[in-house]
N, CA, C and O atoms as a printed pandas DataFrame, in Angstrom:
     atom_number atom_name residue_name chain_id  residue_number  x_coord  y_coord  z_coord
0              1         N          MET        A               1   21.433  -33.879   39.910
1              2        CA          MET        A               1   21.963  -32.857   40.770
2              3         C          MET        A               1   20.906  -31.788   41.020
3              4         O          MET        A               1   20.055  -31.545   40.163
4              5         N          ASN        A               2   20.953  -31.151   42.179
5              6        CA          ASN        A               2   19.975  -30.125   42.524
6              7         C          ASN        A               2   20.354  -28.730   42.046
7              8         O          ASN        A               2   19.545  -27.808   42.147
8              9         N          ALA        A               3   21.546  -28.558   41.536
9             10        CA          ALA        A               3   21.996  -27.233   41.103
10            11         C          ALA        A               3   21.215  -26.788   39.868
11            12         O          ALA        A               3   20.935  -27.597   38.984
12            13         N          PRO        A               4   20.862  -25.501   39.805
13            14        CA          PRO        A               4   20.166  -24.987   38.625
14            15         C          PRO        A               4   21.091  -24.974   37.406
15            16         O          PRO        A               4   22.311  -25.072   37.540
16            17         N          ASP        A               5   20.499  -24.852   36.222
17            18        CA          ASP        A               5   21.294  -24.759   34.999
18            19         C          ASP        A               5   22.213  -23.545   35.064
19            20         O          ASP        A               5   21.882  -22.534   35.684
20            21         N          ARG        A               6   23.373  -23.655   34.415
21            22        CA          ARG        A               6   24.364  -22.577   34.465
22            23         C          ARG        A               6   23.835  -21.266   33.896
23            24         O          ARG        A               6   24.151  -20.201   34.427
24            25         N          TYR        A               7   23.046  -21.314   32.839
25            26        CA          TYR        A               7   22.564  -20.072   32.225
26            27         C          TYR        A               7   21.675  -19.282   33.171
27            28         O          TYR        A               7   21.514  -18.074   33.000
28            29         N          GLU        A               8   21.095  -19.944   34.169
29            30        CA          GLU        A               8   20.245  -19.239   35.128
30            31         C          GLU        A               8   21.045  -18.279   35.998
31            32         O          GLU        A               8   20.471  -17.416   36.662
32            33         N          ARG        A               9   22.364  -18.424   36.000
33            34        CA          ARG        A               9   23.209  -17.527   36.785
34            35         C          ARG        A               9   23.286  -16.128   36.192
35            36         O          ARG        A               9   23.540  -15.166   36.917
36            37         N          PHE        A              10   23.072  -15.997   34.885
37            38        CA          PHE        A              10   23.254  -14.687   34.266
38            39         C          PHE        A              10   22.119  -14.237   33.365
39            40         O          PHE        A              10   22.078  -13.063   32.998
40            41         N          VAL        A              11   21.203  -15.105   32.992
41            42        CA          VAL        A              11   20.077  -14.714   32.142
42            43         C          VAL        A              11   18.903  -14.322   33.029
43            44         O          VAL        A              11   18.386  -15.136   33.794
44            45         N          VAL        A              12   18.490  -13.054   32.914
45            46        CA          VAL        A              12   17.356  -12.565   33.703
46            47         C          VAL        A              12   16.078  -13.091   33.056
47            48         O          VAL        A              12   15.854  -12.862   31.867
48            49         N          PRO        A              13   15.243  -13.788   33.812
49            50        CA          PRO        A              13   14.011  -14.336   33.242
50            51         C          PRO        A              13   13.090  -13.240   32.707
51            52         O          PRO        A              13   13.100  -12.107   33.189
52            53         N          GLU        A              14   12.317  -13.596   31.726
53            54        CA          GLU        A              14   11.361  -12.661   31.148
54            55         C          GLU        A              14   10.373  -12.212   32.226
55            56         O          GLU        A              14    9.877  -13.024   33.007
56            57         N          GLY        A              15   10.100  -10.925   32.255
57            58        CA          GLY        A              15    9.168  -10.381   33.233
58            59         C          GLY        A              15    9.801   -9.991   34.559
59            60         O          GLY        A              15    9.119   -9.449   35.429
60            61         N          VAL        A              16   11.101  -10.258   34.730
61            62        CA          VAL        A              16   11.812   -9.902   35.963
62            63         C          VAL        A              16   12.719   -8.712   35.668
63            64         O          VAL        A              16   13.464   -8.722   34.688
64            65         N          LYS        A              17   12.656   -7.689   36.516
65            66        CA          LYS        A              17   13.508   -6.514   36.342
66            67         C          LYS        A              17   14.933   -6.832   36.777
67            68         O          LYS        A              17   15.141   -7.560   37.748
68            69         N          LYS        A              18   15.911   -6.290   36.066
69            70        CA          LYS        A              18   17.321   -6.478   36.427
70            71         C          LYS        A              18   17.605   -5.833   37.780
71            72         O          LYS        A              18   18.281   -6.420   38.625
72            73         N          VAL        A              19   17.082   -4.614   37.983
73            74        CA          VAL        A              19   17.269   -3.902   39.245
74            75         C          VAL        A              19   15.909   -3.442   39.741
75            76         O          VAL        A              19   15.152   -2.812   39.002
76            77         N          SER        A              20   15.600   -3.755   40.983
77            78        CA          SER        A              20   14.360   -3.254   41.582
78            79         C          SER        A              20   14.703   -2.464   42.840
79            80         O          SER        A              20   15.737   -2.685   43.469
80            81         N          TYR        A              21   13.821   -1.547   43.188
81            82        CA          TYR        A              21   14.045   -0.599   44.276
82            83         C          TYR        A              21   12.880   -0.685   45.246
83            84         O          TYR        A              21   11.721   -0.626   44.837
84            85         N          GLU        A              22   13.184   -0.824   46.526
85            86        CA          GLU        A              22   12.137   -0.850   47.551
86            87         C          GLU        A              22   12.521    0.106   48.672
87            88         O          GLU        A              22   13.561   -0.050   49.313
88            89         N          ARG        A              23   11.666    1.096   48.897
89            90        CA          ARG        A              23   11.904    2.081   49.942
90            91         C          ARG        A              23   11.680    1.449   51.306
91            92         O          ARG        A              23   10.734    0.683   51.490
92            93         N          ASP        A              24   12.542    1.763   52.260
93            94        CA          ASP        A              24   12.396    1.272   53.626
94            95         C          ASP        A              24   11.395    2.166   54.339
95            96         O          ASP        A              24   11.594    3.379   54.413
96            97         N          THR        A              25   10.337    1.594   54.859
97            98        CA          THR        A              25    9.292    2.382   55.521
98            99         C          THR        A              25    9.609    2.662   56.984
99           100         O          THR        A              25    8.972    3.520   57.595
100          101         N          LYS        A              26   10.577    1.960   57.555
101          102        CA          LYS        A              26   10.890    2.143   58.972
102          103         C          LYS        A              26   11.973    3.192   59.212
103          104         O          LYS        A              26   12.018    3.812   60.274
104          105         N          ILE        A              27   12.837    3.387   58.232
105          106        CA          ILE        A              27   13.949    4.319   58.388
106          107         C          ILE        A              27   13.866    5.357   57.278
107          108         O          ILE        A              27   13.742    5.015   56.102
108          109         N          MET        A              28   13.935    6.617   57.659
109          110        CA          MET        A              28   13.814    7.707   56.694
110          111         C          MET        A              28   14.939    7.644   55.658
111          112         O          MET        A              28   16.100    7.426   56.003
112          113         N          ASN        A              29   14.587    7.835   54.408
113          114        CA          ASN        A              29   15.531    7.846   53.285
114          115         C          ASN        A              29   16.345    6.565   53.167
115          116         O          ASN        A              29   17.522    6.610   52.810
116          117         N          ALA        A              30   15.747    5.455   53.456
117          118        CA          ALA        A              30   16.420    4.161   53.333
118          119         C          ALA        A              30   15.809    3.383   52.180
119          120         O          ALA        A              30   14.637    3.563   51.848
120          121         N          ALA        A              31   16.605    2.523   51.575
121          122        CA          ALA        A              31   16.102    1.735   50.454
122          123         C          ALA        A              31   16.904    0.451   50.304
123          124         O          ALA        A              31   18.039    0.345   50.770
124          125         N          THR        A              32   16.285   -0.519   49.643
125          126        CA          THR        A              32   16.951   -1.761   49.271
126          127         C          THR        A              32   16.859   -1.909   47.765
127          128         O          THR        A              32   15.774   -1.824   47.189
128          129         N          PHE        A              33   17.992   -2.128   47.133
129          130        CA          PHE        A              33   18.040   -2.404   45.703
130          131         C          PHE        A              33   18.310   -3.892   45.539
131          132         O          PHE        A              33   19.240   -4.425   46.143
132          133         N          THR        A              34   17.506   -4.564   44.729
133          134        CA          THR        A              34   17.734   -5.967   44.407
134          135         C          THR        A              34   18.245   -6.035   42.979
135          136         O          THR        A              34   17.583   -5.560   42.056
136          137         N          VAL        A              35   19.411   -6.617   42.793
137          138        CA          VAL        A              35   20.017   -6.741   41.468
138          139         C          VAL        A              35   20.021   -8.218   41.108
139          140         O          VAL        A              35   20.704   -9.023   41.741
140          141         N          GLU        A              36   19.262   -8.558   40.094
141          142        CA          GLU        A              36   19.113   -9.958   39.677
142          143         C          GLU        A              36   20.319  -10.444   38.890
143          144         O          GLU        A              36   20.928   -9.692   38.129
144          145         N          ARG        A              37   20.650  -11.700   39.084
145          146        CA          ARG        A              37   21.681  -12.420   38.346
146          147         C          ARG        A              37   23.066  -11.796   38.492
147          148         O          ARG        A              37   23.833  -11.726   37.532
148          149         N          GLU        A              38   23.375  -11.343   39.705
149          150        CA          GLU        A              38   24.707  -10.821   40.004
150          151         C          GLU        A              38   25.209  -11.464   41.286
151          152         O          GLU        A              38   24.445  -12.099   42.014
152          153         N          ASP        A              39   26.499  -11.295   41.557
153          154        CA          ASP        A              39   27.105  -11.926   42.724
154          155         C          ASP        A              39   28.019  -10.943   43.439
155          156         O          ASP        A              39   27.853   -9.729   43.320
156          157         N          HIS        A              40   28.984  -11.474   44.184
157          158        CA          HIS        A              40   29.880  -10.635   44.982
158          159         C          HIS        A              40   30.678   -9.650   44.130
159          160         O          HIS        A              40   31.031   -8.572   44.608
160          161         N          THR        A              41   30.963   -9.997   42.892
161          162        CA          THR        A              41   31.763   -9.116   42.038
162          163         C          THR        A              41   31.104   -7.750   41.917
163          164         O          THR        A              41   31.728   -6.734   42.220
164          165         N          ILE        A              42   29.870   -7.716   41.483
165          166        CA          ILE        A              42   29.156   -6.445   41.315
166          167         C          ILE        A              42   28.775   -5.862   42.670
167          168         O          ILE        A              42   28.875   -4.652   42.873
168          169         N          GLY        A              43   28.345   -6.702   43.589
169          170        CA          GLY        A              43   27.935   -6.211   44.906
170          171         C          GLY        A              43   29.034   -5.431   45.602
171          172         O          GLY        A              43   28.786   -4.348   46.131
172          173         N          ASN        A              44   30.243   -5.969   45.608
173          174        CA          ASN        A              44   31.345   -5.301   46.293
174          175         C          ASN        A              44   31.803   -4.057   45.545
175          176         O          ASN        A              44   32.145   -3.056   46.176
176          177         N          ILE        A              45   31.817   -4.094   44.220
177          178        CA          ILE        A              45   32.221   -2.916   43.440
178          179         C          ILE        A              45   31.259   -1.762   43.695
179          180         O          ILE        A              45   31.698   -0.637   43.934
180          181         N          VAL        A              46   29.960   -2.024   43.649
181          182        CA          VAL        A              46   28.968   -0.964   43.879
182          183         C          VAL        A              46   29.049   -0.471   45.319
183          184         O          VAL        A              46   28.964    0.732   45.566
184          185         N          ARG        A              47   29.210   -1.377   46.261
185          186        CA          ARG        A              47   29.322   -0.984   47.670
186          187         C          ARG        A              47   30.515   -0.058   47.879
187          188         O          ARG        A              47   30.391    0.977   48.533
188          189         N          MET        A              48   31.656   -0.423   47.333
189          190        CA          MET        A              48   32.851    0.402   47.492
190          191         C          MET        A              48   32.695    1.755   46.803
191          192         O          MET        A              48   33.170    2.769   47.314
192          193         N          GLN        A              49   32.034    1.776   45.650
193          194        CA          GLN        A              49   31.808    3.050   44.963
194          195         C          GLN        A              49   30.872    3.932   45.782
195          196         O          GLN        A              49   31.076    5.145   45.845
196          197         N          LEU        A              50   29.867    3.360   46.401
197          198        CA          LEU        A              50   28.970    4.136   47.262
198          199         C          LEU        A              50   29.738    4.739   48.434
199          200         O          LEU        A              50   29.432    5.851   48.864
200          201         N          HIS        A              51   30.727    4.024   48.954
201          202        CA          HIS        A              51   31.531    4.543   50.070
202          203         C          HIS        A              51   32.379    5.746   49.667
203          204         O          HIS        A              51   32.779    6.529   50.529
204          205         N          ARG        A              52   32.656    5.904   48.392
205          206        CA          ARG        A              52   33.420    7.066   47.919
206          207         C          ARG        A              52   32.596    8.349   47.965
207          208         O          ARG        A              52   33.154    9.446   47.987
208          209         N          ASP        A              53   31.291    8.217   47.979
209          210        CA          ASP        A              53   30.379    9.369   48.003
210          211         C          ASP        A              53   30.351    9.948   49.415
211          212         O          ASP        A              53   30.079    9.230   50.377
212          213         N          ASP        A              54   30.632   11.250   49.540
213          214        CA          ASP        A              54   30.620   11.903   50.857
214          215         C          ASP        A              54   29.246   11.861   51.517
215          216         O          ASP        A              54   29.144   11.945   52.741
216          217         N          ASN        A              55   28.194   11.731   50.721
217          218        CA          ASN        A              55   26.842   11.685   51.264
218          219         C          ASN        A              55   26.458   10.310   51.791
219          220         O          ASN        A              55   25.440   10.170   52.468
220          221         N          VAL        A              56   27.254    9.303   51.489
221          222        CA          VAL        A              56   26.944    7.939   51.934
222          223         C          VAL        A              56   27.681    7.662   53.236
223          224         O          VAL        A              56   28.906    7.755   53.310
224          225         N          LEU        A              57   26.914    7.325   54.249
225          226        CA          LEU        A              57   27.485    7.004   55.551
226          227         C          LEU        A              57   27.833    5.520   55.654
227          228         O          LEU        A              57   28.850    5.161   56.248
228          229         N          PHE        A              58   27.002    4.664   55.082
229          230        CA          PHE        A              58   27.247    3.223   55.099
230          231         C          PHE        A              58   26.591    2.596   53.882
231          232         O          PHE        A              58   25.517    3.022   53.458
232          233         N          ALA        A              59   27.238    1.584   53.322
233          234        CA          ALA        A              59   26.676    0.816   52.215
234          235         C          ALA        A              59   26.981   -0.651   52.448
235          236         O          ALA        A              59   28.081   -0.996   52.878
236          237         N          GLY        A              60   26.032   -1.507   52.172
237          238        CA          GLY        A              60   26.240   -2.934   52.349
238          239         C          GLY        A              60   25.433   -3.734   51.349
239          240         O          GLY        A              60   24.476   -3.226   50.765
240          241         N          TYR        A              61   25.814   -4.976   51.151
241          242        CA          TYR        A              61   25.073   -5.863   50.263
242          243         C          TYR        A              61   25.138   -7.272   50.825
243          244         O          TYR        A              61   25.971   -7.578   51.678
244          245         N          LYS        A              62   24.254   -8.117   50.340
245          246        CA          LYS        A              62   24.314   -9.528   50.725
246          247         C          LYS        A              62   23.765  -10.384   49.604
247          248         O          LYS        A              62   22.930   -9.942   48.815
248          249         N          LEU        A              63   24.243  -11.605   49.544
249          250        CA          LEU        A              63   23.678  -12.629   48.679
250          251         C          LEU        A              63   22.773  -13.461   49.568
251          252         O          LEU        A              63   23.255  -14.104   50.501
252          253         N          PRO        A              64   21.469  -13.466   49.303
253          254        CA          PRO        A              64   20.555  -14.181   50.194
254          255         C          PRO        A              64   20.859  -15.675   50.313
255          256         O          PRO        A              64   20.715  -16.252   51.391
256          257         N          HIS        A              65   21.282  -16.306   49.206
257          258        CA          HIS        A              65   21.533  -17.744   49.210
258          259         C          HIS        A              65   22.460  -18.065   48.038
259          260         O          HIS        A              65   22.338  -17.443   46.984
260          261         N          PRO        A              66   23.380  -19.014   48.190
261          262        CA          PRO        A              66   24.315  -19.326   47.096
262          263         C          PRO        A              66   23.642  -19.757   45.791
263          264         O          PRO        A              66   24.205  -19.557   44.715
264          265         N          LEU        A              67   22.469  -20.335   45.871
265          266        CA          LEU        A              67   21.783  -20.769   44.653
266          267         C          LEU        A              67   20.751  -19.760   44.157
267          268         O          LEU        A              67   20.055  -20.022   43.176
268          269         N          GLN        A              68   20.646  -18.618   44.816
269          270        CA          GLN        A              68   19.807  -17.522   44.325
270          271         C          GLN        A              68   20.744  -16.505   43.712
271          272         O          GLN        A              68   21.625  -15.978   44.391
272          273         N          TYR        A              69   20.565  -16.229   42.454
273          274        CA          TYR        A              69   21.495  -15.366   41.744
274          275         C          TYR        A              69   21.013  -13.926   41.763
275          276         O          TYR        A              69   20.571  -13.386   40.749
276          277         N          LYS        A              70   21.106  -13.321   42.931
277          278        CA          LYS        A              70   20.764  -11.912   43.078
278          279         C          LYS        A              70   21.493  -11.371   44.294
279          280         O          LYS        A              70   21.873  -12.118   45.195
280          281         N          ILE        A              71   21.681  -10.055   44.302
281          282        CA          ILE        A              71   22.280   -9.392   45.453
282          283         C          ILE        A              71   21.313   -8.347   45.964
283          284         O          ILE        A              71   20.494   -7.826   45.208
284          285         N          LEU        A              72   21.406   -8.042   47.242
285          286        CA          LEU        A              72   20.586   -7.006   47.862
286          287         C          LEU        A              72   21.516   -5.907   48.353
287          288         O          LEU        A              72   22.414   -6.161   49.156
288          289         N          LEU        A              73   21.301   -4.679   47.868
289          290        CA          LEU        A              73   22.061   -3.514   48.312
290          291         C          LEU        A              73   21.148   -2.674   49.173
291          292         O          LEU        A              73   20.014   -2.390   48.788
292          293         N          ARG        A              74   21.636   -2.265   50.354
293          294        CA          ARG        A              74   20.822   -1.430   51.232
294          295         C          ARG        A              74   21.504   -0.094   51.414
295          296         O          ARG        A              74   22.725   -0.014   51.551
296          297         N          ARG        A              75   20.689    0.967   51.415
297          298        CA          ARG        A              75   21.234    2.292   51.680
298          299         C          ARG        A              75   20.173    3.180   52.300
299          300         O          ARG        A              75   18.977    2.974   52.092
300          301         N          LEU        A              76   20.614    4.163   53.056
301          302        CA          LEU        A              76   19.739    5.148   53.705
302          303         C          LEU        A              76   20.234    6.540   53.396
303          304         O          LEU        A              76   21.391    6.725   53.017
304          305         N          SER        A              77   19.371    7.516   53.555
305          306        CA          SER        A              77   19.772    8.919   53.463
306          307         C          SER        A              77   19.291    9.625   54.708
307          308         O          SER        A              77   18.175    9.380   55.166
308          309         N          PHE        A              78   20.112   10.497   55.266
309          310        CA          PHE        A              78   19.633   11.346   56.349
310          311         C          PHE        A              78   20.564   12.534   56.504
311          312         O          PHE        A              78   21.626   12.577   55.882
312          313         N          ALA        A              79   20.176   13.500   57.331
313          314        CA          ALA        A              79   20.976   14.711   57.511
314          315         C          ALA        A              79   22.339   14.362   58.089
315          316         O          ALA        A              79   22.451   13.486   58.946
316          317         N          ARG        A              80   23.370   15.048   57.618
317          318        CA          ARG        A              80   24.742   14.749   58.025
318          319         C          ARG        A              80   24.939   14.927   59.528
319          320         O          ARG        A              80   25.724   14.195   60.131
320          321         N          HIS        A              81   24.244   15.881   60.143
321          322        CA          HIS        A              81   24.436   16.144   61.565
322          323         C          HIS        A              81   23.731   15.122   62.460
323          324         O          HIS        A              81   23.960   15.109   63.669
324          325         N          ALA        A              82   22.899   14.287   61.900
325          326        CA          ALA        A              82   22.217   13.271   62.704
326          327         C          ALA        A              82   23.234   12.235   63.169
327          328         O          ALA        A              82   24.180   11.908   62.452
328          329         N          SER        A              83   23.027   11.728   64.371
329          330        CA          SER        A              83   23.956   10.709   64.862
330          331         C          SER        A              83   23.225    9.383   64.948
331          332         O          SER        A              83   22.375    9.175   65.814
332          333         N          SER        A              84   23.570    8.501   64.042
333          334        CA          SER        A              84   22.944    7.196   64.014
334          335         C          SER        A              84   23.961    6.192   63.515
335          336         O          SER        A              84   24.597    6.415   62.485
336          337         N          ASN        A              85   24.120    5.112   64.214
337          338        CA          ASN        A              85   25.001    4.047   63.781
338          339         C          ASN        A              85   24.151    2.846   63.425
339          340         O          ASN        A              85   23.821    2.030   64.285
340          341         N          THR        A              86   23.801    2.740   62.162
341          342        CA          THR        A              86   23.034    1.593   61.700
342          343         C          THR        A              86   23.834    0.873   60.634
343          344         O          THR        A              86   24.645    1.486   59.940
344          345         N          VAL        A              87   23.615   -0.392   60.503
345          346        CA          VAL        A              87   24.331   -1.188   59.516
346          347         C          VAL        A              87   23.498   -1.230   58.248
347          348         O          VAL        A              87   22.890   -2.242   57.901
348          349         N          GLN        A              88   23.495   -0.096   57.575
349          350        CA          GLN        A              88   22.774    0.055   56.314
350          351         C          GLN        A              88   23.489    1.114   55.492
351          352         O          GLN        A              88   24.385    1.791   55.995
352          353         N          ILE        A              89   23.100    1.262   54.234
353          354        CA          ILE        A              89   23.689    2.308   53.408
354          355         C          ILE        A              89   22.987    3.601   53.768
355          356         O          ILE        A              89   21.758    3.677   53.732
356          357         N          GLN        A              90   23.752    4.611   54.111
357          358        CA          GLN        A              90   23.172    5.867   54.564
358          359         C          GLN        A              90   23.801    7.039   53.845
359          360         O          GLN        A              90   24.993    7.018   53.539
360          361         N          THR        A              91   23.009    8.063   53.574
361          362        CA          THR        A              91   23.532    9.286   52.980
362          363         C          THR        A              91   23.008   10.485   53.743
363          364         O          THR        A              91   22.190   10.353   54.653
364          365         N          THR        A              92   23.488   11.653   53.360
365          366        CA          THR        A              92   22.999   12.887   53.961
366          367         C          THR        A              92   21.673   13.257   53.315
367          368         O          THR        A              92   21.199   12.577   52.404
368          369         N          SER        A              93   21.087   14.333   53.794
369          370        CA          SER        A              93   19.833   14.805   53.213
370          371         C          SER        A              93   20.059   15.398   51.824
371          372         O          SER        A              93   19.096   15.715   51.126
372          373         N          GLN        A              94   21.312   15.551   51.418
373          374        CA          GLN        A              94   21.637   16.094   50.099
374          375         C          GLN        A              94   21.447   15.068   48.982
375          376         O          GLN        A              94   21.535   15.413   47.803
376          377         N          SER        A              95   21.191   13.827   49.339
377          378        CA          SER        A              95   21.100   12.763   48.345
378          379         C          SER        A              95   20.016   11.771   48.740
379          380         O          SER        A              95   19.821   11.486   49.922
380          381         N          SER        A              96   19.319   11.253   47.748
381          382        CA          SER        A              96   18.335   10.202   48.005
382          383         C          SER        A              96   18.989    8.853   47.709
383          384         O          SER        A              96   20.037    8.810   47.064
384          385         N          PRO        A              97   18.396    7.763   48.163
385          386        CA          PRO        A              97   18.962    6.448   47.846
386          387         C          PRO        A              97   19.127    6.231   46.339
387          388         O          PRO        A              97   20.144    5.702   45.890
388          389         N          MET        A              98   18.130    6.639   45.570
389          390        CA          MET        A              98   18.188    6.451   44.121
390          391         C          MET        A              98   19.295    7.300   43.499
391          392         O          MET        A              98   19.999    6.835   42.603
392          393         N          GLN        A              99   19.455    8.540   43.966
393          394        CA          GLN        A              99   20.498    9.414   43.419
394          395         C          GLN        A              99   21.888    8.838   43.676
395          396         O          GLN        A              99   22.725    8.810   42.773
396          397         N          ALA        A             100   22.136    8.385   44.886
397          398        CA          ALA        A             100   23.456    7.843   45.223
398          399         C          ALA        A             100   23.742    6.573   44.423
399          400         O          ALA        A             100   24.864    6.372   43.958
400          401         N          TYR        A             101   22.739    5.720   44.262
401          402        CA          TYR        A             101   22.917    4.489   43.490
402          403         C          TYR        A             101   23.234    4.821   42.037
403          404         O          TYR        A             101   24.183    4.286   41.465
404          405         N          ASN        A             102   22.431    5.710   41.440
405          406        CA          ASN        A             102   22.657    6.091   40.045
406          407         C          ASN        A             102   24.019    6.744   39.859
407          408         O          ASN        A             102   24.711    6.470   38.878
408          409         N          GLN        A             103   24.406    7.607   40.797
409          410        CA          GLN        A             103   25.714    8.262   40.711
410          411         C          GLN        A             103   26.841    7.241   40.795
411          412         O          GLN        A             103   27.823    7.338   40.060
412          413         N          ALA        A             104   26.706    6.268   41.682
413          414        CA          ALA        A             104   27.730    5.224   41.810
414          415         C          ALA        A             104   27.864    4.432   40.515
415          416         O          ALA        A             104   28.978    4.149   40.073
416          417         N          ILE        A             105   26.742    4.074   39.909
417          418        CA          ILE        A             105   26.771    3.315   38.656
418          419         C          ILE        A             105   27.403    4.149   37.543
419          420         O          ILE        A             105   28.231    3.642   36.785
420          421         N          ASN        A             106   27.017    5.430   37.438
421          422        CA          ASN        A             106   27.594    6.305   36.409
422          423         C          ASN        A             106   29.095    6.488   36.611
423          424         O          ASN        A             106   29.861    6.449   35.648
424          425         N          ASP        A             107   29.519    6.687   37.863
425          426        CA          ASP        A             107   30.945    6.841   38.152
426          427         C          ASP        A             107   31.725    5.573   37.808
427          428         O          ASP        A             107   32.825    5.646   37.262
428          429         N          LEU        A             108   31.155    4.417   38.126
429          430        CA          LEU        A             108   31.814    3.155   37.783
430          431         C          LEU        A             108   31.921    2.984   36.272
431          432         O          LEU        A             108   32.931    2.491   35.770
432          433         N          ASP        A             109   30.885    3.390   35.550
433          434        CA          ASP        A             109   30.900    3.304   34.092
434          435         C          ASP        A             109   32.046    4.146   33.522
435          436         O          ASP        A             109   32.778    3.693   32.642
436          437         N          LYS        A             110   32.195    5.370   34.030
437          438        CA          LYS        A             110   33.286    6.247   33.577
438          439         C          LYS        A             110   34.650    5.661   33.939
439          440         O          LYS        A             110   35.581    5.685   33.134
440          441         N          GLU        A             111   34.755    5.140   35.149
441          442        CA          GLU        A             111   36.024    4.564   35.599
442          443         C          GLU        A             111   36.417    3.355   34.757
443          444         O          GLU        A             111   37.585    3.193   34.405
444          445         N          LEU        A             112   35.444    2.507   34.435
445          446        CA          LEU        A             112   35.734    1.335   33.608
446          447         C          LEU        A             112   36.076    1.734   32.177
447          448         O          LEU        A             112   36.931    1.104   31.555
448          449         N          ASP        A             113   35.421    2.775   31.637
449          450        CA          ASP        A             113   35.780    3.280   30.311
450          451         C          ASP        A             113   37.220    3.784   30.300
451          452         O          ASP        A             113   37.970    3.529   29.357
452          453         N          HIS        A             114   37.598    4.500   31.355
453          454        CA          HIS        A             114   38.966    5.013   31.467
454          455         C          HIS        A             114   39.969    3.858   31.554
455          456         O          HIS        A             114   41.008    3.879   30.895
456          457         N          LEU        A             115   39.654    2.868   32.360
457          458        CA          LEU        A             115   40.520    1.697   32.496
458          459         C          LEU        A             115   40.669    0.973   31.161
459          460         O          LEU        A             115   41.764    0.538   30.806
460          461         N          LYS        A             116   39.577    0.848   30.431
461          462        CA          LYS        A             116   39.606    0.192   29.127
462          463         C          LYS        A             116   40.494    0.957   28.151
463          464         O          LYS        A             116   41.293    0.352   27.437
464          465         N          SER        A             117   40.362    2.280   28.113
465          466        CA          SER        A             117   41.173    3.061   27.176
466          467         C          SER        A             117   42.654    3.003   27.553
467          468         O          SER        A             117   43.513    2.956   26.672
468          469         N          GLN        A             118   42.961    3.007   28.849
469          470        CA          GLN        A             118   44.356    2.865   29.276
470          471         C          GLN        A             118   44.912    1.502   28.858
471          472         O          GLN        A             118   46.033    1.404   28.358
472          473         N          PHE        A             119   44.126    0.472   29.066
473          474        CA          PHE        A             119   44.552   -0.881   28.693
474          475         C          PHE        A             119   44.796   -0.971   27.191
475          476         O          PHE        A             119   45.815   -1.509   26.756
476          477         N          GLU        A             120   43.860   -0.444   26.396
477          478        CA          GLU        A             120   44.008   -0.492   24.942
478          479         C          GLU        A             120   45.224    0.300   24.485
479          480         O          GLU        A             120   45.912   -0.107   23.549
480          481         N          GLY        A             121   45.498    1.434   25.141
481          482        CA          GLY        A             121   46.682    2.225   24.808
482          483         C          GLY        A             121   47.967    1.463   25.079
483          484         O          GLY        A             121   48.874    1.447   24.248
484          485         N          GLU        A             122   48.042    0.834   26.242
485          486        CA          GLU        A             122   49.228    0.042   26.589
486          487         C          GLU        A             122   49.375   -1.168   25.671
487          488         O          GLU        A             122   50.487   -1.527   25.282
488          489         N          LEU        A             123   48.267   -1.784   25.332
489          490        CA          LEU        A             123   48.303   -2.935   24.431
490          491         C          LEU        A             123   48.815   -2.515   23.060
491          492         O          LEU        A             123   49.611   -3.226   22.447
492          493         N          ALA        A             124   48.362   -1.365   22.579
493          494        CA          ALA        A             124   48.821   -0.860   21.280
494          495         C          ALA        A             124   50.324   -0.580   21.309
495          496         O          ALA        A             124   51.025   -0.866   20.338
496          497         N          LYS        A             125   50.823   -0.024   22.413
497          498        CA          LYS        A             125   52.271    0.241   22.547
498          499         C          LYS        A             125   53.066   -1.058   22.458
499          500         O          LYS        A             125   54.055   -1.140   21.730
500          501         N          HIS        A             126   52.629   -2.066   23.201
501          502        CA          HIS        A             126   53.350   -3.342   23.220
502          503         C          HIS        A             126   53.232   -4.071   21.886
503          504         O          HIS        A             126   54.175   -4.741   21.465
504          505         N          THR        A             127   52.111   -3.952   21.229
505          506        CA          THR        A             127   51.923   -4.587   19.927
506          507         C          THR        A             127   52.849   -3.941   18.904
507          508         O          THR        A             127   53.433   -4.627   18.065
508          509         N          ARG        A             128   52.980   -2.620   18.977
509          510        CA          ARG        A             128   53.854   -1.879   18.073
510          511         C          ARG        A             128   55.319   -2.264   18.291
511          512         O          ARG        A             128   56.089   -2.380   17.338
512          513         N          ASP        A             129   55.688   -2.458   19.548
513          514        CA          ASP        A             129   57.078   -2.773   19.883
514          515         C          ASP        A             129   57.486   -4.184   19.461
515          516         O          ASP        A             129   58.675   -4.447   19.279
516          517         N          TYR        A             130   56.544   -5.077   19.306
517          518        CA          TYR        A             130   56.879   -6.465   18.980
518          519         C          TYR        A             130   56.527   -6.733   17.584
519          520         O          TYR        A             130   56.727   -7.847   17.100
């Protein structure tokens, strides 16, 4: 079979960064983040979290190929009063691509911690009752 080994889906090879950042030279305050060994699950969660940020005008991601285990996140930053309709991740001048990405990841971390504690609390209640 031509399919790669299953472990290649989640094990980042030695010498490869989990997340890499490339600034877009054609569009001001634009960037592409490449996240290795991830799929639609993480791509969509991060994209949706970026959309919660008032400084983000657009966020998007893509999987380059089904057998390549990485996602590409694109985002831009620019002044809020600028009028531009581009299909990329965009923010105001109040935020850089790196700041918005880091904030989204930190917010997701807090949200998942909260979800975990709620789940554990409910589980403890049901365990006590039975």
